C-alpha positions as CSV (number, residue, x, y, z in Angstrom):
1,A,-12.6,-7.5,-1.5
2,F,-9.6,-9.7,-2.9
3,D,-11.7,-13.0,-3.0
4,G,-8.5,-15.2,-3.3
5,A,-6.4,-13.0,-5.4
6,T,-2.6,-13.5,-5.0
7,E,-1.5,-10.5,-7.0
8,L,-2.5,-6.9,-6.8
9,A,-1.9,-3.9,-9.0
10,T,-2.1,-0.5,-7.0
11,G,-0.6,3.0,-6.8
12,H,-1.0,6.2,-5.2
13,W,-4.9,6.2,-5.3
14,G,-6.3,8.0,-2.4
15,C,-3.2,10.0,-1.3
16,G,-4.8,13.3,-1.4
17,A,-7.0,12.0,1.8
18,Y,-3.9,11.4,3.7
19,G,-1.8,14.7,3.1
20,N,-0.7,13.4,-0.2
21,H,1.7,11.1,1.6
22,H,2.7,8.4,-0.8
23,D,4.9,6.4,1.5
24,L,2.1,6.0,4.2
25,M,-0.4,5.1,1.6
26,F,1.9,2.3,0.1
27,L,2.6,1.0,3.7
28,K,-1.3,0.9,4.4
29,Q,-1.9,-0.8,1.1
30,W,0.8,-3.3,1.8
31,L,-0.5,-4.2,5.2
32,A,-4.0,-4.6,3.8
33,A,-2.8,-6.8,0.9
34,S,-0.6,-9.0,3.1
35,E,-3.4,-9.4,5.6
36,A,-5.7,-10.6,2.7
37,G,-3.0,-13.1,1.5
38,V,-1.8,-11.3,-1.5
39,K,1.7,-12.6,-2.5
40,K,2.8,-10.0,-5.1
41,I,2.0,-6.3,-5.4
42,Y,2.6,-4.2,-8.5
43,Y,3.0,-0.7,-7.3
44,H,2.5,1.9,-10.1
45,D,3.9,5.4,-9.5
46,Y,3.9,8.3,-11.8
47,D,6.7,10.3,-10.4
48,R,9.8,8.9,-8.7
49,N,10.0,11.9,-6.5
50,Q,6.8,11.1,-4.8
51,S,7.6,7.5,-4.1
52,H,11.5,7.3,-4.0
53,H,11.2,5.5,-0.6
54,V,9.0,2.6,-1.6
55,F,11.7,0.3,-2.8
56,P,14.1,1.0,0.1
57,L,11.2,0.5,2.5
58,I,10.4,-2.9,1.0
59,R,14.1,-4.0,1.4
60,K,14.1,-2.9,5.1
61,L,10.8,-3.9,6.1
62,R,10.1,-7.2,4.1
63,H,11.1,-9.5,7.0
64,L,8.3,-8.1,9.3
65,T,5.0,-9.8,9.7
66,V,1.9,-7.9,9.2
67,G,1.5,-7.5,13.1
68,E,5.1,-6.5,13.4
69,L,4.8,-3.9,10.6
70,W,1.6,-2.5,12.1
71,G,3.3,-2.2,15.4
72,F,6.4,-0.6,13.9
73,L,4.1,2.0,12.2
74,L,2.4,2.7,15.5
75,E,5.7,3.1,17.2
76,L,6.9,5.4,14.5
77,S,4.0,7.6,14.5
78,R,2.7,7.7,18.2
79,P,5.2,10.5,19.3
80,L,3.8,12.5,16.4
81,V,0.4,13.2,17.7
82,P,-1.1,15.3,16.6
83,C,-0.3,14.4,13.0
84,D,3.2,15.8,12.1
85,M,3.6,14.5,8.5
86,K,6.9,16.4,8.0
87,A,8.3,14.5,11.0
88,F,6.9,11.1,9.7
89,S,8.4,11.8,6.3
90,A,11.8,12.3,7.9
91,R,11.4,9.1,9.8
92,I,10.4,7.2,6.7
93,A,13.6,8.8,5.0
94,D,15.7,7.6,7.9
95,I,14.4,4.0,7.5
96,S,14.8,3.9,3.8
97,T,18.5,5.1,4.2
98,G,19.2,2.8,7.2
99,K,19.6,5.5,9.8
100,L,16.5,4.0,11.8
101,K,16.0,0.3,12.1
102,P,12.5,-1.1,12.3
103,G,11.2,-2.1,15.7
104,T,14.2,-0.4,17.7
105,G,12.7,3.0,17.9
106,G,16.2,4.3,17.7
107,A,19.3,4.7,15.5
108,A,20.7,1.8,13.4
């Protein structure tokens, strides 16, 4: 789909299909773009209240490989089955504020 593209412009497209969870959609798009070799993502948001965790998440997670980030998302969400988006949102907030470290499954 990217056909060698190194830059990608995206945003909250399709969020309604995922409980309108913008952080989750961003992480999924980041994973897919990274796996496809995209080096730079322009992420357009329309309301900072909906995506206020995106930039802190990038700062906290940018060192992870695609596989490590995927593993972290699985670790983060596995205990939430069936889908508990409220708890997922709380965990995302904890990561973006540094209360939870990626890959540790516990407090920072």
